C-alpha positions as CSV (number, residue, x, y, z in Angstrom):
1,M,-31.7,-32.4,3.6
2,M,-34.6,-34.8,4.0
3,A,-37.7,-33.5,5.6
4,E,-38.4,-36.9,7.1
5,A,-36.0,-39.1,9.1
6,G,-36.1,-42.2,11.1
7,I,-33.3,-41.0,13.4
8,L,-31.9,-37.5,13.9
9,I,-28.4,-37.5,15.5
10,V,-27.3,-34.1,16.9
11,G,-23.6,-33.9,17.3
12,A,-20.8,-35.7,15.3
13,G,-18.1,-36.3,17.8
14,P,-17.0,-39.9,18.6
15,S,-20.4,-40.9,20.0
16,G,-22.4,-39.4,17.2
17,L,-20.1,-40.8,14.5
18,A,-20.1,-44.3,16.0
19,L,-23.9,-44.2,16.3
20,A,-24.4,-43.0,12.7
21,A,-21.9,-45.5,11.3
22,V,-23.3,-48.5,13.1
23,L,-26.8,-47.6,12.0
24,Q,-25.6,-47.2,8.4
25,R,-23.9,-50.6,8.6
26,R,-27.1,-52.2,10.0
27,G,-29.1,-50.9,7.1
28,V,-31.2,-48.4,9.1
29,E,-32.7,-46.0,6.6
30,S,-33.3,-42.2,7.0
31,V,-30.5,-41.4,9.4
32,I,-29.6,-37.7,9.6
33,A,-26.4,-36.7,11.5
34,V,-25.8,-33.0,12.0
35,D,-23.1,-31.0,13.7
36,R,-22.9,-27.2,14.4
37,R,-19.1,-27.1,13.7
38,P,-18.1,-26.5,10.1
39,A,-15.4,-29.3,10.4
40,G,-14.5,-32.1,12.8
41,A,-12.1,-31.7,15.7
42,N,-8.5,-30.7,14.9
43,T,-7.0,-31.2,18.3
44,S,-6.1,-34.4,20.2
45,R,-8.3,-34.0,23.3
46,A,-9.4,-37.5,24.4
47,A,-6.4,-39.7,23.4
48,V,-6.9,-43.2,24.8
49,I,-9.0,-46.1,23.5
50,H,-9.5,-49.0,25.8
51,A,-9.9,-52.7,25.1
52,R,-13.7,-52.9,25.5
53,T,-14.2,-50.0,23.0
54,L,-11.9,-51.8,20.4
55,E,-14.0,-54.9,20.9
56,V,-17.4,-53.2,20.3
57,L,-16.1,-51.4,17.2
58,E,-14.9,-54.7,15.6
59,P,-18.1,-55.3,13.7
60,L,-18.0,-51.8,12.3
61,G,-14.6,-52.6,10.7
62,V,-12.6,-49.8,12.1
63,T,-10.6,-51.5,14.9
64,S,-7.7,-52.6,12.7
65,T,-7.4,-49.1,11.4
66,L,-7.4,-47.6,14.9
67,T,-4.8,-50.0,16.1
68,G,-2.7,-49.5,13.0
69,Q,-2.5,-45.8,13.6
70,G,-2.4,-45.7,17.4
71,L,0.4,-46.5,19.9
72,R,-0.1,-49.6,22.0
73,I,0.8,-49.0,25.7
74,P,0.8,-52.1,27.9
75,T,1.7,-50.5,31.2
76,F,0.3,-48.0,33.7
77,R,2.4,-46.9,36.6
78,V,1.7,-44.8,39.6
79,R,4.9,-43.1,41.0
80,D,5.8,-40.9,43.9
81,R,8.4,-38.9,42.0
82,D,11.2,-41.6,41.4
83,R,9.6,-44.3,43.5
84,V,7.2,-46.8,41.8
85,L,4.1,-47.3,43.9
86,V,2.2,-49.7,41.7
87,T,2.5,-51.2,38.2
88,I,-0.7,-52.1,36.3
89,D,0.1,-54.6,33.5
90,L,-2.5,-54.7,30.7
91,S,-0.8,-57.5,28.9
92,G,-2.7,-60.1,30.9
93,I,-6.3,-58.8,30.5
94,S,-8.9,-61.1,28.9
95,S,-9.0,-59.4,25.6
96,A,-7.4,-59.5,22.2
97,Y,-6.4,-55.9,22.9
98,Q,-4.0,-56.2,25.8
99,F,-3.0,-52.5,25.9
100,A,-4.3,-49.0,26.0
101,L,-4.3,-47.5,22.6
102,M,-3.0,-43.9,22.5
103,L,-4.6,-42.1,19.5
104,P,-5.6,-38.4,19.4
105,Q,-9.3,-37.8,19.2
106,D,-9.2,-36.0,15.9
107,R,-7.7,-39.1,14.2
108,T,-10.3,-41.3,15.9
109,E,-13.1,-39.1,14.6
110,Q,-11.6,-39.1,11.1
111,I,-11.5,-42.9,11.0
112,L,-15.1,-43.1,12.2
113,L,-16.2,-40.5,9.6
114,N,-14.3,-42.2,6.8
115,R,-16.1,-45.4,7.7
116,L,-19.5,-43.7,7.8
117,E,-19.0,-42.2,4.4
118,T,-17.7,-45.5,2.9
119,L,-21.0,-47.0,4.1
120,G,-23.0,-44.3,2.3
121,G,-23.6,-42.0,5.2
122,A,-22.7,-38.3,5.8
123,V,-22.6,-35.5,8.4
124,T,-24.4,-32.3,7.5
125,R,-22.2,-29.3,8.6
126,P,-22.5,-26.6,9.8
127,C,-26.0,-27.5,11.0
128,E,-27.3,-26.5,14.4
129,L,-30.3,-27.7,16.3
130,V,-32.4,-24.6,17.2
131,S,-35.3,-26.4,18.9
132,F,-37.5,-29.4,18.8
133,T,-40.9,-30.5,20.0
134,E,-42.0,-34.0,20.8
135,T,-45.1,-35.4,19.0
136,S,-47.1,-38.5,19.5
137,D,-44.9,-40.6,17.2
138,G,-41.6,-38.7,17.1
139,V,-40.1,-35.2,17.2
140,E,-40.2,-32.1,15.0
141,A,-36.9,-30.3,14.9
142,T,-35.9,-26.9,13.6
143,L,-32.4,-26.8,12.3
144,L,-30.2,-24.0,11.1
145,D,-28.5,-25.6,8.1
146,N,-25.6,-23.4,6.9
147,G,-27.8,-20.3,7.5
148,T,-31.0,-21.8,6.2
149,T,-33.8,-22.8,8.6
150,R,-35.2,-26.3,7.9
151,T,-37.7,-28.6,9.6
152,V,-37.1,-32.3,10.1
153,R,-39.5,-34.8,11.4
154,A,-37.9,-37.8,13.0
155,S,-39.0,-40.9,14.9
156,W,-36.1,-40.4,17.4
157,I,-33.7,-37.6,18.3
158,V,-30.4,-38.6,19.8
159,G,-28.3,-36.0,21.7
160,C,-24.6,-36.6,21.1
161,D,-24.0,-32.9,21.6
162,G,-21.7,-32.8,24.6
163,M,-21.8,-31.6,28.2
164,H,-23.8,-28.5,27.2
165,S,-26.3,-30.6,25.3
166,R,-29.2,-28.6,23.8
167,V,-31.1,-31.8,23.2
168,R,-30.9,-32.7,26.9
169,D,-31.7,-29.2,28.1
170,Q,-34.7,-28.8,25.8
171,A,-36.0,-32.2,26.9
172,G,-35.9,-31.1,30.5
173,I,-33.6,-33.9,31.6
174,A,-31.8,-33.0,34.8
175,F,-28.0,-33.1,34.8
176,S,-27.0,-33.6,38.4
177,G,-23.5,-33.2,39.9
178,A,-20.9,-30.6,40.5
179,E,-17.6,-29.1,39.3
180,Y,-14.2,-29.9,40.8
181,Q,-12.5,-27.0,42.5
182,Q,-9.1,-27.5,40.8
183,S,-8.5,-26.8,37.1
184,F,-6.3,-28.9,34.8
185,V,-3.7,-28.1,32.2
186,L,-3.1,-30.2,29.2
187,A,-0.3,-30.1,26.6
188,D,0.9,-32.3,23.8
189,V,4.7,-31.9,23.6
190,R,7.9,-33.1,22.0
191,M,10.4,-33.9,24.7
192,D,13.2,-36.1,25.9
193,W,11.6,-38.5,28.5
194,P,13.7,-40.8,30.7
195,L,10.9,-43.4,31.1
196,G,10.5,-44.2,27.4
197,R,7.3,-44.8,25.4
198,E,6.1,-48.1,26.9
199,E,4.1,-46.7,29.9
200,V,1.6,-44.2,31.0
201,S,3.0,-42.6,34.2
202,L,1.0,-40.9,37.0
203,F,3.1,-39.0,39.4
204,F,2.1,-38.0,42.9
205,S,3.9,-35.1,44.5
206,P,3.2,-32.6,47.4
207,A,2.5,-30.0,44.8
208,G,-0.1,-32.1,42.9
209,L,-0.3,-34.7,40.2
210,V,1.0,-34.9,36.7
211,V,0.3,-37.6,34.1
212,V,2.6,-38.3,31.2
213,A,1.4,-40.5,28.3
214,P,3.1,-41.3,25.0
215,L,1.3,-40.4,21.8
216,P,2.0,-41.3,18.1
217,R,4.5,-39.2,16.1
218,E,6.9,-39.1,19.0
219,H,4.6,-36.8,21.0
220,F,3.7,-37.0,24.7
221,R,0.6,-35.9,26.5
222,I,1.0,-34.1,29.8
223,V,-2.0,-33.5,32.2
224,A,-1.6,-31.8,35.6
225,T,-3.8,-30.3,38.3
226,I,-3.3,-26.6,39.0
227,D,-5.1,-24.1,41.1
228,D,-4.8,-21.1,38.7
229,A,-4.1,-22.4,35.2
230,P,-3.0,-20.1,32.4
231,E,-5.3,-20.1,29.3
232,L,-2.5,-21.4,27.1
233,P,0.2,-23.2,29.1
234,S,3.6,-22.4,27.8
235,R,6.7,-24.6,27.4
236,S,8.3,-23.1,30.5
237,F,5.1,-23.5,32.5
238,M,4.8,-27.2,31.6
239,Q,8.6,-27.7,32.1
240,E,8.3,-26.4,35.7
241,L,5.4,-28.9,36.3
242,I,7.6,-31.8,35.1
243,D,10.6,-30.6,37.1
244,T,8.7,-30.2,40.4
245,R,6.3,-33.2,40.1
246,G,7.9,-35.7,37.7
247,P,11.1,-37.8,38.0
248,S,13.9,-35.9,39.9
249,A,16.9,-38.2,39.3
250,R,16.5,-37.9,35.5
251,P,14.0,-35.2,34.7
252,G,12.4,-34.8,31.3
253,H,13.1,-32.0,28.9
254,I,10.4,-30.4,26.8
255,H,11.5,-29.1,23.4
256,D,8.3,-27.5,22.2
257,I,4.5,-27.4,22.7
258,V,2.4,-28.9,19.9
259,W,-0.9,-27.9,21.5
260,S,-2.0,-26.8,25.0
261,S,-5.1,-25.9,26.9
262,R,-6.7,-25.6,30.3
263,F,-10.0,-27.0,31.4
264,R,-12.2,-27.6,34.4
265,I,-14.0,-30.9,35.0
266,H,-17.4,-31.9,36.2
267,H,-18.9,-35.0,37.6
268,R,-22.5,-35.2,36.4
269,V,-25.0,-37.8,35.2
270,A,-28.3,-37.2,33.3
271,Q,-31.3,-38.2,35.2
272,T,-32.0,-40.7,32.4
273,P,-30.6,-41.3,28.9
274,R,-34.1,-41.8,27.6
275,S,-37.2,-39.6,27.9
276,G,-39.9,-40.5,25.4
277,R,-38.5,-40.0,21.9
278,V,-35.3,-38.4,23.2
279,L,-32.1,-40.4,23.7
280,L,-28.7,-39.3,25.0
281,C,-25.2,-40.6,24.5
282,G,-21.7,-39.6,25.5
283,D,-21.1,-36.4,27.3
284,A,-24.7,-35.4,26.9
285,A,-25.5,-38.2,29.3
286,H,-22.5,-38.2,31.6
287,V,-19.3,-36.2,32.3
288,H,-16.6,-37.0,34.7
289,S,-12.9,-36.7,35.6
290,P,-10.4,-37.8,32.8
291,A,-8.9,-40.2,35.4
292,G,-8.4,-43.5,33.6
293,G,-9.4,-42.1,30.2
294,Q,-13.0,-43.4,30.5
295,G,-15.1,-40.6,28.9
296,M,-14.9,-41.1,25.1
297,N,-14.8,-44.8,25.5
298,T,-18.0,-44.9,27.5
299,G,-19.7,-42.6,25.0
300,I,-18.8,-44.8,22.1
301,Q,-20.1,-47.8,23.9
302,D,-23.3,-45.9,24.6
303,A,-23.7,-45.3,20.9
304,V,-22.9,-48.8,19.7
305,S,-25.3,-50.4,22.1
306,L,-28.0,-47.9,21.3
307,A,-27.5,-48.5,17.5
308,E,-28.1,-52.2,18.0
309,V,-31.4,-51.6,19.8
310,L,-32.6,-49.0,17.2
311,A,-31.6,-51.4,14.4
312,Q,-33.7,-54.1,15.8
313,G,-36.9,-52.0,15.7
314,A,-36.6,-49.6,18.6
315,D,-38.8,-51.6,20.8
316,S,-39.8,-49.4,23.7
317,A,-39.1,-52.1,26.4
318,A,-35.7,-52.7,24.8
319,L,-34.9,-49.0,24.9
320,D,-35.9,-48.8,28.5
321,M,-33.5,-51.7,29.3
322,W,-30.8,-49.9,27.3
323,A,-31.4,-46.7,29.2
324,A,-31.4,-48.4,32.6
325,E,-28.1,-50.2,31.9
326,R,-26.3,-47.2,30.5
327,H,-27.5,-45.1,33.4
328,R,-26.0,-47.7,35.8
329,V,-22.8,-47.7,33.8
330,A,-22.6,-43.9,33.9
331,N,-23.1,-43.7,37.6
332,D,-20.5,-46.5,38.2
333,I,-17.9,-44.7,36.1
334,V,-18.5,-41.3,37.6
335,A,-18.1,-42.8,41.1
336,F,-15.0,-44.6,40.1
337,T,-13.3,-41.7,38.4
338,D,-14.4,-39.4,41.3
339,R,-12.6,-41.6,43.8
340,M,-9.5,-41.7,41.7
341,T,-9.5,-38.0,41.3
342,R,-10.0,-37.2,45.0
343,L,-7.2,-39.6,45.9
344,A,-4.9,-38.1,43.4
345,T,-5.6,-34.4,44.3
346,M,-5.6,-34.6,48.1
347,K,-3.5,-31.8,49.6
348,S,-3.0,-33.0,53.2
349,S,0.6,-34.2,53.6
350,G,-0.6,-36.8,56.1
351,G,-3.3,-38.0,53.7
352,Q,-0.8,-38.1,50.9
353,A,1.5,-40.3,52.9
354,I,-1.3,-42.7,53.9
355,R,-2.5,-42.8,50.3
356,N,1.0,-43.6,48.9
357,A,1.5,-46.3,51.5
358,A,-1.9,-47.9,50.8
359,I,-1.3,-47.9,47.0
360,S,2.2,-49.4,47.5
361,I,0.7,-52.2,49.6
362,A,-2.1,-52.8,47.1
363,G,0.6,-53.0,44.4
364,H,1.9,-56.2,45.9
365,M,-1.4,-57.9,45.6
366,P,-1.8,-59.6,42.2
367,F,-5.6,-59.8,42.4
368,L,-6.0,-56.1,43.0
369,R,-3.6,-55.2,40.2
370,S,-5.5,-57.5,37.9
371,E,-8.9,-56.1,38.9
372,F,-7.7,-52.6,38.4
373,A,-6.4,-53.4,34.9
374,R,-9.7,-55.0,34.0
375,R,-11.6,-51.9,35.3
376,I,-9.4,-49.4,33.4
377,A,-9.9,-51.5,30.2
378,E,-13.6,-51.3,30.8
379,L,-13.9,-55.1,30.6
380,N,-16.3,-55.0,33.6
381,I,-18.9,-53.5,31.2
382,D,-21.1,-55.8,29.2
């Protein structure tokens, strides 16, 4: 590993890979990308890529590969069991990508990594940030590189290392927010599904919500709220959720579980994505509800926009403008997804009835449907 670097990127998830690849494409020298894991993600996790993200990745040359491997879904519907409350049609949004692209995160990461390597870059694994100190003209970082301690001096350190970011914590940047009370279960399954593979469906029910989204390879993603989630949700557990919350006239039938997990979600925003020579992207800068599938998309957009500023000389005023804008975007998305989550998870029967009636009324207003489609696709973000 080089002892000197222009930019040290800590974390090689979607944000870190996008940042490294765009910097490599722009000819920025001395970029080091490290990740503490010995290999990239091998689970689907974040599974939707929105129109704005596909747009910003076009210059990198990966958008056609992503769309070629993903599943294009033009419709998002909110249902009260068998009754449709609102249909959001993405086929009319102002973009060349008039759909939500369903693609498991491990495949998105592999596409970004392949592009980085084609451009001459690489990720050093397993390599963990131990600590760093800021100097007058950069940072000095201690790394544990496959068991060997190394020191790297860099002009900038970028934390793309997730919600528990060591870069953010060591920089002393506050991460304000809270954790939602409910937990979530997630499963990728093979199943017979009466609503086909052309829509993402969000079901409201008295027992809670469940979301069903098609994935490539004839898989489906199921996400549901639950008060006491098992560590590894079983086929029978997920089937009961579909039976009690999904369509009742023609229920779905799960054949087997491909992968399942449970998780808790937070809504938090870093006090700033820039502090001196320290920069933050993705979950290191903001975490929020998975409502609308905004998380990975916003992180990639953080990274691409940061890469452009760094490639143009890392002017301090330009970085401050980048930080202010991305902080505004993060706060806006956290507030948006928080409202969606609280609406979807309310437990009062009276509140649920009012919510469903209000959504049904809004569903008859073309302007509101169009605006929501634009918001989901993140086309409101410059």
